C-alpha positions as CSV (number, residue, x, y, z in Angstrom):
1,M,120.2,84.9,88.6
2,K,120.2,87.5,90.7
3,E,120.2,87.4,94.9
4,T,119.0,89.7,96.6
5,I,119.6,90.0,100.8
6,I,117.9,92.2,103.5
7,K,117.4,92.2,107.2
8,I,114.4,93.8,108.5
9,K,112.8,94.2,112.3
10,G,109.5,92.7,113.4
11,M,109.7,89.4,112.2
12,V,109.0,87.6,115.2
13,C,107.1,84.3,114.1
14,N,106.5,82.1,110.9
15,G,104.0,83.5,110.5
16,C,105.4,87.0,109.8
17,E,107.9,85.0,107.2
18,N,104.5,83.7,106.6
19,R,103.2,87.2,105.3
20,V,106.7,88.7,103.6
21,Q,106.9,85.8,101.5
22,N,103.3,86.1,99.9
23,A,104.0,89.6,99.6
24,L,107.1,90.0,98.1
25,K,106.6,85.9,95.5
26,N,103.5,88.1,93.9
27,I,106.7,90.4,92.4
28,E,107.1,89.9,89.1
29,G,110.0,88.6,87.9
30,V,110.7,86.5,91.8
31,E,111.7,83.2,92.0
32,N,112.4,82.3,95.5
33,V,111.8,83.6,98.8
34,I,112.9,82.4,101.8
35,A,112.4,84.6,104.6
36,D,114.1,83.5,108.4
37,H,112.6,85.1,112.1
38,T,115.6,83.2,113.8
39,T,118.0,85.5,111.7
40,G,116.0,88.5,110.7
41,I,117.2,87.8,106.9
42,V,115.0,87.4,103.4
43,K,117.1,86.4,100.5
44,I,115.2,87.3,97.0
45,T,116.1,85.3,94.1
46,S,115.0,86.9,90.7
47,K,115.5,86.1,86.6
48,E,115.9,90.2,86.5
49,D,117.2,93.1,88.4
50,I,114.4,93.9,90.9
51,S,115.3,97.1,92.9
52,K,116.5,96.8,96.0
53,D,114.5,99.6,97.4
54,F,111.5,98.2,96.0
55,I,111.8,95.0,97.5
56,E,112.2,97.5,100.8
57,E,109.5,99.0,100.1
58,K,106.5,96.0,99.6
59,I,108.8,94.7,102.9
60,S,107.9,97.9,104.7
61,D,104.7,97.8,103.2
62,I,103.5,94.8,105.1
63,G,104.8,96.8,108.8
64,F,108.1,95.5,108.8
65,E,111.4,98.5,109.3
66,I,114.0,97.7,106.7
67,V,117.7,97.4,108.6
68,K,120.1,100.0,106.8
69,E,123.4,98.4,107.7
């Protein structure tokens, strides 16, 4: 299993968390997604190596901004 952690801006409520989780759970190979609007953190657990850029693109597509550290 591989865990990817991404920090995003724009999640302000549980509805936002659900939007992010639903968008990412549809990616083939993703096992679990936990989004937390209080920290802005999204944790993705996958069976295989999924490109972080691909995941970030999916998040951007639904209207959230990626925080580059």
